[in-house]
C-alpha positions in Angstrom: 1.1 8.6 26.4 3.2 5.6 25.5 2.1 2.1 27.4 4.3 -1.0 28.6 3.7 -4.3 27.1 5.1 -7.5 28.0 5.7 -10.1 25.6 6.8 -13.7 25.7 9.1 -14.8 23.1 10.8 -18.0 22.1 14.6 -18.1 22.3 14.7 -18.0 18.4 12.7 -15.3 18.1 14.0 -12.9 20.6 17.5 -14.0 19.1 16.7 -12.9 15.9 15.1 -9.5 17.1 18.4 -9.1 19.0 20.9 -9.7 16.1 18.8 -7.4 14.0 18.5 -4.6 16.6 22.4 -4.7 17.1 22.7 -4.3 13.4 20.4 -1.2 13.4 22.1 -0.1 16.9 19.1 0.1 19.0 17.8 -2.1 21.6 15.6 -5.1 21.1 12.7 -3.5 23.0 12.9 -0.7 20.5 12.9 -2.9 17.5 10.1 -4.9 18.4 7.9 -2.0 19.7 8.9 0.0 15.9 7.9 -3.1 14.1 4.5 -3.5 15.7 3.8 0.1 15.2 4.8 0.0 11.6 2.3 -3.1 11.2 -0.5 -1.5 12.7 -0.3 1.5 10.8 -0.5 -0.6 7.7 -3.3 -2.2 8.7 -4.7 -2.4 12.2 -5.4 1.6 13.0 -7.9 1.3 10.1 -9.9 -0.6 12.4 -10.1 1.9 15.3 -11.4 4.7 12.9 -14.7 6.1 14.0 -17.6 6.8 11.6 -16.4 10.4 11.1 -12.7 9.6 10.4 -13.8 7.2 7.9 -16.0 9.3 6.3 -13.1 12.0 6.1 -10.8 9.8 4.9 -13.6 8.4 2.0 -14.0 12.5 1.3 -10.2 12.9 0.9 -9.9 9.7 -1.7 -13.0 10.7 -3.6 -11.5 14.3 -4.3 -9.3 12.3 -6.8 -12.2 10.9 -8.6 -13.0 12.6 -11.8 -13.8 12.6 -15.6 -12.1 12.1 -19.0 -12.0 14.8 -21.6 -10.9 13.2 -24.6 -10.4 15.4 -27.7 -11.6 13.1 -30.2 -14.1 10.4 -30.0 -13.2 7.1 -29.1 -14.4 3.6 -28.8 -13.5 2.1 -25.2 -15.2 -1.2 -25.5 -13.2 -4.1 -24.8 -13.8 -5.5 -28.5 -12.4 -2.4 -29.8 -9.6 -2.3 -27.7 -8.5 -5.7 -28.2 -8.7 -5.2 -32.0 -6.3 -2.0 -31.9 -3.7 -4.2 -29.5 -3.8 -6.9 -32.0 -3.1 -4.3 -35.2 -0.4 -2.9 -33.2 1.2 -5.9 -32.2 1.0 -7.1 -35.8 2.6 -3.6 -36.8 6.4 -3.7 -37.9 6.2 0.3 -37.1 8.4 1.2 -40.4 7.1 4.0 -42.2 4.9 3.4 -45.3 
């Protein structure tokens, strides 16, 4: 169900919306509505989710979690990673 929202804009803001709308071949009202909807899709609708929707979203996200299985033993601490980077940067990559 659509709702009507009346806004009061400055002349400058309306002129910018009107010019951009003409570029797209749509009405200024349609452009403003589209921009608002896109903004809320990115940020605002997250605030409107109920607890069940938040849990379902978290479960979908957590399906991507997993473990890393390496064929060989590796040391993944920061010091050994830094040492490996220094060694790699210092190498001229020529065959020995």
